[in-house]
C-alpha positions as CSV (number, residue, x, y, z in Angstrom):
1,M,0.0,0.0,0.0
2,E,2.8,2.3,0.9
3,E,4.4,1.7,-2.5
4,E,1.1,2.4,-4.3
5,E,0.7,5.6,-2.4
6,A,4.2,6.6,-3.2
7,G,3.6,5.9,-6.9
8,R,0.5,8.1,-6.9
9,R,2.4,10.9,-5.2
10,M,5.2,10.6,-7.7
11,E,2.7,10.8,-10.6
12,R,1.0,13.9,-9.1
13,G,4.4,15.5,-8.6
14,D,5.4,14.7,-12.2
15,E,2.2,16.2,-13.6
16,Q,2.6,19.3,-11.6
17,L,6.1,19.8,-12.9
18,R,4.9,19.4,-16.5
19,R,2.3,22.0,-16.0
20,T,4.6,24.6,-14.5
21,T,7.9,24.1,-16.3
22,G,7.1,22.0,-19.4
23,S,9.3,19.1,-20.0
24,R,11.3,18.1,-16.9
25,R,13.5,15.3,-15.8
26,V,12.1,13.8,-12.6
27,T,14.1,11.4,-10.5
28,A,12.2,9.4,-7.8
29,I,14.1,7.4,-5.2
30,V,12.0,5.0,-3.2
31,G,13.7,3.9,-0.1
32,A,13.1,0.2,0.7
33,S,13.9,0.6,4.4
34,G,12.6,4.1,4.8
35,G,9.0,3.3,4.3
36,G,8.7,4.7,0.7
37,E,10.3,8.1,1.1
38,I,10.3,10.0,-2.2
39,E,12.6,12.7,-3.3
40,I,11.8,14.8,-6.4
41,Q,14.9,16.5,-7.5
42,M,14.2,19.9,-9.0
43,E,17.7,20.8,-10.1
44,A,17.2,19.6,-13.6
45,A,13.9,21.3,-13.9
46,T,15.4,24.6,-12.7
47,A,18.3,24.2,-15.2
48,V,15.9,23.6,-18.1
49,G,13.8,26.5,-17.1
50,S,16.7,28.9,-16.8
51,G,18.1,27.7,-20.2
52,A,14.7,28.3,-21.9
53,S,14.5,31.7,-20.4
54,A,18.1,32.5,-21.5
55,A,17.2,31.3,-25.1
56,A,14.1,33.4,-25.2
57,A,15.9,36.4,-23.9
58,S,18.6,35.8,-26.5
59,T,16.1,35.5,-29.3
60,S,14.2,38.6,-28.1
61,S,17.4,40.6,-27.9
62,G,18.5,39.4,-31.3
63,Q,15.1,40.5,-32.8
64,E,15.3,43.8,-31.1
65,G,18.9,44.3,-32.3
66,S,17.9,43.6,-35.9
67,E,14.8,45.8,-35.5
68,E,17.0,48.7,-34.3
69,G,19.4,48.1,-37.2
70,L,16.5,48.2,-39.6
71,Q,15.3,51.5,-38.2
72,Q,18.7,53.1,-38.4
73,T,19.1,52.2,-42.1
74,P,17.8,55.0,-44.4
75,T,14.5,54.2,-46.1
76,W,15.9,54.9,-49.6
77,K,18.7,52.4,-49.0
78,R,16.2,49.7,-47.9
79,F,14.1,50.5,-51.0
80,L,17.1,50.2,-53.4
81,A,17.9,46.8,-51.7
82,H,14.5,45.6,-52.8
83,A,14.4,47.3,-56.3
84,G,15.0,45.2,-59.4
85,P,12.3,42.4,-59.7
86,G,9.6,44.8,-60.9
87,F,11.7,46.1,-63.8
88,L,12.7,42.6,-64.9
89,I,9.1,41.2,-64.9
90,S,7.7,44.4,-66.5
91,L,9.7,43.6,-69.7
92,A,7.2,40.9,-70.6
93,Y,4.6,43.6,-71.1
94,L,6.8,45.2,-73.8
95,D,7.5,42.1,-75.9
96,P,7.2,42.2,-79.7
97,S,3.7,40.7,-79.6
98,N,2.5,43.5,-77.4
99,V,4.3,46.1,-79.6
100,Q,2.4,44.6,-82.7
101,T,-0.9,44.8,-80.7
102,D,-0.3,48.5,-79.9
103,L,0.7,49.3,-83.5
104,Q,-2.6,47.8,-84.8
105,A,-4.7,49.4,-82.1
106,G,-3.4,52.8,-82.9
107,S,-3.7,52.4,-86.7
108,I,-7.3,51.3,-86.5
109,H,-8.8,53.1,-83.5
110,K,-6.4,56.0,-83.1
111,Y,-6.5,56.9,-79.3
112,E,-9.9,55.5,-78.5
113,L,-8.7,52.3,-76.8
114,L,-6.0,53.8,-74.6
115,W,-8.3,53.6,-71.6
116,V,-8.1,49.8,-71.9
117,L,-4.4,50.0,-71.2
118,F,-5.1,52.3,-68.3
119,F,-7.5,49.9,-66.6
120,G,-5.3,46.9,-67.5
121,F,-2.4,48.6,-65.6
122,F,-4.4,48.3,-62.3
123,F,-5.4,44.8,-62.9
124,V,-1.8,43.7,-63.6
125,L,-0.6,45.6,-60.5
126,V,-3.1,43.7,-58.3
127,I,-2.1,40.3,-59.8
128,Q,1.6,41.0,-59.5
129,S,1.2,42.2,-55.9
130,L,-0.4,38.8,-55.0
131,A,2.6,37.0,-56.5
132,V,4.9,39.1,-54.5
133,K,2.9,38.5,-51.3
134,L,2.9,34.8,-51.9
135,G,6.7,34.7,-52.0
136,I,7.0,36.9,-48.9
137,I,4.5,34.9,-46.8
138,T,5.5,31.4,-47.7
139,G,9.1,31.7,-48.7
140,R,8.4,29.7,-51.8
141,N,7.7,30.6,-55.4
142,L,4.5,29.7,-57.2
143,A,6.0,26.7,-58.9
144,E,7.2,25.3,-55.6
145,M,3.7,25.9,-54.1
146,C,2.1,24.0,-56.9
147,M,4.5,21.1,-56.5
148,Y,3.8,21.0,-52.8
149,E,0.1,21.3,-53.0
150,Y,-1.3,19.3,-55.9
151,P,-1.4,15.5,-56.5
152,K,1.2,13.9,-58.8
153,Y,-0.9,13.8,-62.0
154,V,-2.1,17.4,-61.5
155,K,1.3,19.0,-60.8
156,Y,3.0,17.3,-63.7
157,G,0.1,18.3,-66.0
158,L,0.5,21.9,-64.8
159,W,4.2,21.7,-65.4
160,L,3.7,20.6,-69.0
161,L,1.2,23.2,-69.8
162,I,3.3,26.0,-68.2
163,E,6.4,24.9,-70.1
164,V,4.5,25.0,-73.3
165,G,3.4,28.5,-72.4
166,V,6.9,29.6,-71.7
167,I,8.0,28.3,-75.2
168,A,5.1,30.1,-76.8
169,A,6.0,33.3,-74.9
170,T,9.6,33.1,-76.2
171,I,8.6,32.8,-79.9
172,P,7.6,36.5,-80.3
173,G,10.9,37.6,-78.7
174,V,13.0,35.5,-81.1
175,L,11.0,36.8,-84.1
176,G,11.2,40.4,-83.0
177,T,15.0,40.1,-82.4
178,A,15.6,38.6,-85.8
179,L,13.6,41.3,-87.5
180,A,15.4,44.0,-85.6
181,Y,18.8,42.6,-86.7
182,N,17.5,42.8,-90.3
183,I,16.3,46.4,-89.9
184,L,19.5,47.6,-88.2
185,L,22.2,45.6,-90.0
186,N,20.5,43.9,-92.9
187,I,21.3,40.5,-91.4
188,P,19.2,37.7,-92.9
189,F,16.3,36.4,-90.8
190,L,17.7,33.0,-90.1
191,A,21.1,34.4,-89.0
192,G,19.2,36.8,-86.7
193,V,17.4,33.9,-85.1
194,L,20.7,32.1,-84.4
195,I,22.3,35.3,-83.0
196,C,19.3,35.8,-80.7
197,G,19.8,32.3,-79.3
198,A,23.5,32.8,-78.7
199,S,23.1,36.2,-77.1
200,T,20.3,34.8,-74.8
201,F,22.6,32.1,-73.5
202,L,25.3,34.7,-72.9
203,L,23.0,37.0,-71.0
204,L,21.7,34.2,-68.9
205,A,25.3,33.4,-67.9
206,L,25.3,36.6,-65.9
207,Q,23.2,35.0,-63.3
208,T,26.3,33.2,-62.0
209,F,27.3,36.6,-60.6
210,G,24.0,37.0,-58.8
211,V,20.3,37.9,-59.3
212,R,21.0,41.6,-59.1
213,K,23.1,41.4,-62.3
214,M,20.1,40.0,-64.2
215,E,17.8,42.7,-62.7
216,L,20.3,45.4,-63.8
217,I,20.1,44.0,-67.4
218,G,16.3,44.3,-67.1
219,V,16.6,48.0,-66.0
220,I,18.9,48.8,-69.0
221,F,16.5,47.1,-71.5
222,M,13.6,49.0,-70.0
223,L,15.3,52.4,-70.2
224,L,16.4,51.7,-73.8
225,I,12.9,50.7,-74.9
226,T,11.4,53.7,-73.2
227,V,13.8,56.2,-74.7
228,C,13.5,54.9,-78.2
229,F,9.7,54.9,-78.3
230,F,9.5,58.3,-76.8
231,V,11.8,59.6,-79.5
232,E,9.5,58.1,-82.0
233,L,6.5,59.8,-80.3
234,S,8.3,63.2,-80.4
235,S,8.8,62.7,-84.2
236,V,5.0,62.5,-84.9
237,N,4.0,65.1,-82.3
238,P,0.5,63.8,-81.4
239,P,-2.2,66.0,-80.0
240,M,-1.8,65.5,-76.3
241,G,-5.3,66.6,-75.5
242,E,-6.8,63.7,-77.5
243,V,-4.3,61.3,-76.1
244,I,-5.2,62.2,-72.5
245,E,-8.9,62.1,-73.3
246,G,-8.5,58.6,-74.8
247,L,-6.6,57.5,-71.8
248,F,-9.2,58.5,-69.2
249,V,-12.5,58.5,-71.1
250,P,-13.8,55.1,-72.1
251,R,-15.2,55.1,-75.7
252,L,-16.2,52.3,-78.1
253,Q,-16.9,53.8,-81.5
254,G,-16.8,51.8,-84.7
255,V,-18.0,48.4,-85.8
256,Y,-15.3,46.4,-84.2
257,A,-14.4,48.6,-81.2
258,M,-16.1,46.3,-78.6
259,S,-14.4,43.1,-79.8
260,D,-11.1,44.8,-80.2
261,A,-11.2,46.3,-76.7
262,I,-12.1,42.9,-75.3
263,A,-9.3,41.3,-77.2
264,L,-6.9,44.0,-76.0
265,F,-7.7,43.3,-72.4
266,S,-8.5,39.6,-72.4
267,V,-5.5,38.1,-74.3
268,L,-7.7,36.5,-77.0
269,I,-6.7,36.6,-80.6
270,V,-9.8,37.8,-82.4
271,P,-10.4,35.9,-85.7
272,E,-10.7,37.7,-89.0
273,G,-14.4,36.9,-89.1
274,V,-14.9,38.8,-85.9
275,S,-12.6,41.7,-86.1
276,N,-10.4,43.6,-88.5
277,M,-7.3,43.1,-86.4
278,H,-5.5,40.5,-84.4
279,L,-4.8,41.5,-80.8
280,S,-3.0,40.1,-77.8
281,L,-3.1,41.3,-74.3
282,P,-0.5,44.1,-73.7
283,F,-0.2,42.9,-70.1
284,D,1.3,39.4,-70.2
285,I,1.0,37.9,-66.7
286,R,1.7,34.2,-67.3
287,H,5.3,33.4,-66.6
288,N,5.7,36.6,-64.7
289,L,3.8,35.2,-61.8
290,F,6.4,32.5,-61.4
291,L,9.3,34.8,-61.9
292,H,8.1,37.6,-59.6
293,S,7.3,35.2,-56.7
294,S,10.8,33.7,-57.2
295,L,12.8,37.0,-57.2
296,V,11.3,38.4,-54.0
297,V,12.5,35.3,-52.2
298,S,16.1,36.2,-53.0
299,R,15.9,39.2,-50.7
300,K,16.6,39.0,-47.0
301,I,13.5,39.8,-45.0
302,S,13.5,40.9,-41.4
303,P,11.6,38.3,-39.3
304,S,9.2,40.8,-37.8
305,P,5.8,42.3,-38.7
306,K,7.4,45.6,-39.6
307,G,10.0,43.8,-41.7
308,F,7.3,42.1,-43.7
309,K,5.2,45.2,-44.0
310,D,8.2,47.3,-45.3
311,T,9.2,44.6,-47.7
312,S,5.7,44.3,-49.2
313,M,5.5,48.1,-49.5
314,F,8.9,48.4,-51.2
315,F,8.1,45.7,-53.7
316,L,4.7,47.2,-54.4
317,I,6.2,50.7,-55.0
318,E,8.9,49.4,-57.3
319,T,6.5,47.3,-59.3
320,A,4.0,50.2,-59.6
321,F,6.8,52.5,-60.9
322,A,8.0,49.9,-63.4
323,M,4.4,49.2,-64.6
324,L,3.8,52.9,-65.0
325,L,6.7,53.1,-67.4
326,V,5.2,50.1,-69.3
327,L,1.9,51.9,-69.5
328,L,3.6,55.1,-70.8
329,V,5.5,53.2,-73.4
330,N,2.4,51.3,-74.6
331,V,0.6,54.7,-74.8
332,A,3.5,56.1,-76.8
333,I,3.3,53.2,-79.3
334,V,-0.4,53.5,-79.8
335,S,-0.3,57.3,-80.1
336,T,2.5,57.1,-82.7
337,T,0.6,54.9,-85.2
338,G,-2.6,56.6,-84.3
339,T,-1.2,60.0,-85.2
340,I,0.4,58.7,-88.4
341,C,-2.6,56.8,-89.7
342,A,-5.1,59.5,-88.7
343,N,-3.3,62.2,-90.8
344,T,-4.1,61.3,-94.4
345,Q,-1.8,64.0,-95.6
346,L,1.2,62.3,-94.2
347,V,0.4,58.8,-95.5
348,D,0.9,58.6,-99.3
349,N,-0.8,55.2,-99.5
350,I,-3.8,54.7,-97.2
351,N,-3.2,50.9,-97.3
352,A,0.2,51.4,-95.6
353,C,-1.7,51.5,-92.2
354,S,-3.9,48.5,-92.8
355,G,-2.7,45.4,-91.0
356,L,0.5,46.9,-89.6
357,T,3.1,44.3,-88.6
358,L,6.5,44.6,-86.9
359,N,8.2,44.7,-90.3
360,S,5.8,46.9,-92.2
361,T,6.0,49.5,-89.4
362,S,9.7,50.0,-90.1
363,I,9.0,50.6,-93.8
364,L,6.3,53.1,-92.9
365,L,8.5,55.1,-90.6
366,K,11.4,55.0,-93.1
367,N,9.2,56.4,-95.9
368,M,7.7,59.1,-93.7
369,F,10.4,60.3,-91.4
370,G,13.7,59.0,-92.9
371,R,16.1,56.2,-92.2
372,S,17.1,57.3,-88.7
373,T,13.6,57.0,-87.4
374,S,13.4,53.4,-88.7
375,K,16.7,52.6,-87.1
376,I,15.5,53.9,-83.7
377,Y,12.4,51.7,-84.1
378,G,14.7,48.8,-84.9
379,L,16.8,49.4,-81.8
380,A,13.6,49.5,-79.6
381,L,12.4,46.2,-81.3
382,L,15.8,44.6,-80.6
383,A,15.7,45.5,-76.9
384,S,12.1,44.3,-76.7
385,G,12.8,41.0,-78.4
386,Q,16.0,40.2,-76.7
387,S,14.7,41.2,-73.2
388,N,11.7,38.9,-73.8
389,T,13.8,35.9,-74.6
390,V,16.0,36.5,-71.6
391,T,13.1,36.9,-69.1
392,T,11.0,34.0,-70.4
393,S,14.1,31.7,-70.3
394,Y,15.0,33.0,-66.9
395,S,11.5,32.3,-65.5
396,G,11.6,28.9,-67.2
397,Q,14.5,28.0,-64.9
398,Y,12.6,28.8,-61.8
399,I,9.6,26.9,-63.1
400,M,11.6,23.8,-63.8
401,Q,13.4,24.0,-60.5
402,G,10.2,24.5,-58.6
403,F,8.4,21.6,-60.2
404,S,11.3,19.2,-60.4
405,G,13.2,20.0,-57.2
406,M,16.6,19.6,-59.0
407,R,19.7,21.5,-58.1
408,K,20.2,25.0,-59.4
409,C,23.5,24.2,-61.2
410,I,21.7,21.5,-63.2
411,I,18.6,23.7,-63.9
412,F,20.8,26.6,-65.2
413,M,22.3,24.3,-67.8
414,I,19.3,22.4,-69.1
415,A,16.3,24.7,-68.6
416,P,17.2,27.3,-71.3
417,C,17.6,24.5,-73.8
418,F,14.0,23.4,-73.3
419,T,12.9,27.0,-73.8
420,I,15.1,28.5,-76.4
421,I,15.9,25.7,-78.7
422,P,12.2,24.8,-79.6
423,S,11.5,28.5,-80.1
424,L,14.5,28.8,-82.5
425,I,13.4,25.8,-84.5
426,I,9.8,27.0,-84.8
427,C,10.9,30.5,-85.9
428,S,13.5,29.2,-88.3
429,V,10.9,26.9,-90.0
430,G,8.3,29.7,-90.1
431,G,10.6,32.4,-91.5
432,T,9.8,36.0,-92.3
433,P,6.5,35.4,-94.2
434,Y,4.8,33.8,-91.2
435,V,5.9,36.2,-88.4
436,R,2.4,37.5,-87.8
437,Q,0.9,34.1,-87.9
438,L,3.4,32.7,-85.4
439,I,2.8,35.6,-83.0
440,N,-1.0,35.0,-83.3
441,I,-0.6,31.3,-82.7
442,S,1.7,31.9,-79.7
443,A,-0.9,34.3,-78.2
444,I,-3.7,31.8,-78.6
445,I,-1.6,29.2,-76.7
446,L,-0.8,31.7,-74.0
447,A,-4.5,32.6,-73.7
448,F,-5.3,29.0,-72.8
449,V,-2.3,28.5,-70.5
450,L,-3.1,31.7,-68.5
451,P,-5.7,30.2,-66.2
452,F,-3.4,27.4,-65.1
453,S,-1.0,30.0,-63.7
454,L,-3.6,32.5,-62.5
455,V,-6.1,30.2,-60.7
456,P,-3.4,28.5,-58.4
457,L,-2.1,32.0,-57.5
458,L,-5.5,33.2,-56.6
459,K,-6.3,30.1,-54.6
460,F,-3.0,30.4,-52.6
461,S,-3.6,34.1,-52.1
462,S,-7.1,33.5,-50.9
463,S,-5.8,31.0,-48.4
464,C,-3.3,33.5,-47.1
465,V,-6.1,35.7,-45.8
466,V,-5.3,34.9,-42.2
467,K,-4.9,36.9,-39.0
468,V,-1.2,37.7,-39.3
469,P,0.6,41.0,-39.5
470,Y,1.3,40.7,-43.2
471,K,-2.0,39.2,-44.5
472,N,-3.4,39.6,-47.9
473,S,-6.3,42.0,-48.2
474,N,-9.6,40.1,-48.7
475,C,-11.0,42.9,-50.9
476,I,-7.9,42.8,-53.2
477,V,-8.2,39.0,-53.6
478,Q,-11.9,39.2,-54.4
479,V,-11.3,41.9,-57.0
480,A,-8.6,39.7,-58.6
481,W,-11.0,36.7,-58.7
482,I,-13.7,38.8,-60.3
483,L,-11.5,40.2,-63.0
484,S,-9.8,36.9,-63.7
485,I,-13.1,35.0,-64.0
486,V,-14.3,37.7,-66.5
487,I,-11.2,37.4,-68.6
488,M,-11.2,33.6,-68.6
489,G,-14.9,33.5,-69.4
490,I,-14.4,35.9,-72.3
491,N,-11.6,33.8,-73.7
492,I,-13.7,30.6,-73.6
493,Y,-16.7,32.3,-75.1
494,F,-14.9,33.9,-78.0
495,F,-13.1,30.7,-78.8
496,C,-16.2,28.5,-78.8
497,N,-18.2,31.2,-80.7
498,S,-15.4,31.5,-83.3
499,F,-15.0,27.8,-83.7
500,I,-18.7,27.2,-84.2
501,S,-18.8,30.0,-86.7
502,W,-15.8,28.5,-88.5
503,L,-17.5,25.1,-88.7
504,V,-20.8,26.6,-90.0
505,H,-19.0,28.5,-92.8
506,S,-16.3,26.0,-93.5
507,E,-16.0,24.5,-97.0
508,L,-14.5,21.3,-95.7
509,P,-16.4,18.0,-96.2
510,R,-18.9,17.2,-93.5
511,I,-17.0,14.1,-92.4
512,V,-13.9,16.3,-91.8
513,N,-15.9,18.8,-89.8
514,A,-17.4,16.0,-87.7
515,I,-13.9,14.6,-86.9
516,I,-12.7,18.1,-85.9
517,S,-15.7,18.6,-83.7
518,T,-15.3,15.2,-81.9
519,L,-11.7,16.3,-81.1
520,V,-12.2,19.9,-80.1
521,F,-15.4,19.8,-78.0
522,P,-14.2,17.0,-75.6
523,F,-10.9,18.9,-75.3
524,M,-12.9,22.1,-74.3
525,A,-15.0,20.1,-71.8
526,A,-11.8,18.7,-70.2
527,Y,-10.3,22.2,-70.2
528,I,-13.3,23.6,-68.3
529,A,-13.4,20.6,-65.9
530,A,-9.7,21.2,-65.1
531,L,-10.3,24.8,-64.3
532,I,-13.3,23.9,-62.1
533,Y,-11.1,21.4,-60.2
534,L,-8.4,24.0,-59.6
535,A,-10.9,26.6,-58.5
536,F,-12.8,24.5,-56.0
537,R,-10.1,22.2,-54.7
538,K,-9.4,23.0,-51.0
539,V,-5.9,24.3,-50.4
540,N,-3.8,22.6,-47.8
541,A,-3.4,25.0,-44.9
542,A,0.0,23.5,-43.7
543,G,1.6,24.5,-47.0
544,L,0.8,28.1,-46.5
545,F,2.5,28.7,-43.1
546,P,5.3,31.1,-43.1
547,S,8.5,29.1,-43.2
548,V,11.3,29.7,-40.7
549,S,13.4,31.3,-43.3
550,V,11.1,34.2,-43.8
551,S,9.2,34.5,-40.5
552,S,9.6,34.3,-36.8
553,G,9.1,30.8,-35.5
554,T,7.8,32.2,-32.2
555,E,5.0,34.1,-34.1
556,V,4.0,31.1,-36.0
557,E,3.8,29.0,-32.9
558,A,1.7,31.7,-31.2
559,W,-0.7,31.8,-34.1
560,R,-1.0,28.0,-33.9
561,Q,-1.8,28.2,-30.2
562,D,-4.3,31.0,-30.6
563,G,-6.3,28.9,-33.1
564,N,-6.3,31.6,-35.7
565,I,-5.1,29.3,-38.4
566,D,-6.6,26.0,-37.6
567,D,-8.3,25.8,-41.0
568,I,-7.4,28.4,-43.7
569,G,-8.3,26.2,-46.7
570,V,-10.7,27.8,-49.2
571,R,-13.4,25.6,-50.8
C-alpha cells in the first residue's frame, strides 16, 4: 500500500512539474527501508527553465537588435535593396507581340482604346502584388507551391502546360529580335534567329554573378525601350489633349471597337471573321507570376511584422513604378501609329496602315520620317525581343526548378535548352512570311495556358487571408478573382463562338468537320473541368504557413496556439 501511495504521489508531482515548467527530468528514489520516502529532484527542472529563459531572452534581444538596425538604415537604401524584380518582370509587357498589338490598335482606333491600357495597368498591378505577397509569406515561389500542393498527376500536368506556355511566350521575342537585326544591320532572318539564341545564352550566364546582375540588365533594357519609343513619339507630335482624353474617357466607337477592346484586355486573338485586327493582351501575366514570386524570395526579410510590412511596401512601389513606365511606353506606341494613320496628308498610301506588322511599321516610318527613325524603331524592337527571350528563359529556370526540385546548377544548364531551342526551331521553319501568324498562334496558346497560372495563385492568395501582420487584403483578392473570371470567361466564349462560326461557314467536307468537332469539344470540356477542379479544390493550410526562413518561429507557434489558423483552406 505504501508503494502504491508513493507511486501516486510521484505521478502527481510529475504532472505538476509538466504544467509549470514544461518538459522536466524527474528522479524518484524510493527507499526500501525508509517506508517509501520519495525525493523529487528539481535541479534539472530549474536548469531547463533557466536555459529556456536565456534562449528566449537571446532571441528577443536578437530580434530587437535587428529591428534597431533596420530602423537606423535610411529608407531609400532599404528601397534600393528591394528594387529590381519589378523592372525585370515588366519587360514581358513590352515584348514584340504587345508592340504589334499597340501598332494595330493605334492604326485602326487612333486613341480610343488607350483607356483599356489604363485599366489593365491596375489589374496587372493587383495580380503581381499577389505573386509578391505569396513569395514573402510562404518563402516559396508559385511553382514550388504547386509542386507541394497538388497531387502527382495534377502538378505534372500543370508543369507541362506552363512549359508549353513559356516556349510560346519566347517565340515573339525571337521573331522580334531577328527582324530587328534585319532592320538595323540587314542581317538575314535565319542568321538573326541564331544570333538571338546565342546572345540569350550569354546574357543568362550573368546569373552566375547573382540575381542583381540579371535585374540590372532588365533595367537597362527597360530604359532603352522607353527612350526609343518616346523619341518616335516626339517625331510625330501627337495632339496630347486627344491622347489624355482617350486614356481616361472610355469610348467604343466603330463596328469592331467592342471586340477589339475585349481582345486588347483579355489576351484573346480575335479571328478575321470577328474583327479587323489580331490583338493580344499588352499585359502578359503568365510566366511573370512564377518569376516575380521567385525573385522576391532572393531578398533577406527581417523576421518581424514591420520587416514584412516594409518589404511588401517596397516591392509594391517598385512594381508600380515599373508598370507605370510600361503603361507610358504602350501609350506612346499606340499614339505614334494613331497620329500617323489619322493624318491622311502624311500617308501617301492609305493601305500602308492596314494590317500593320512589326516589319511593315519599319518601312512606314522610313518612308515618312527617314532612315534614322526606322533605325530607332529597330533598336527598340531589338531591346524588346532580346529582353523577352531572356526573361522567359529565366522564368523557365525557376519553373523547372520548382516543379522538379533539381539543383540550381543543373537547372541553369538544361532549362534554357528546353525553352530557347524549340523556339529557335519554330521561328527558323516559319521564317519572315509567317511572323504575324506565329505571333498570333503563340498568343492563342498563352490565352489557354493563362488560367493554369492564375487560378493557383488566386487560390493560394485566398488561403493567405489569415490573422497575421502581413496578411493579404480580402478585398484585393476578391477583385482579382472577379477580373480573372471575367477574362477567362471571355476567352472561352470567344473561342467557342469563333470555332462554331468557322464550322458553319467551312467549305471542308462534313466528315472532316465531324472529326474536328469530336476532337475539339471533348478537349474544351476537359479544359473547363480542369479549371473547375483547380478553382474549387481545397488548399492545404499547412503548406501556406510562413516558413522559418522568412518569418519568426515564435510568431508562427503563437498563431497556432491562438487557433487563428486551424483551417485556412478555401473551398
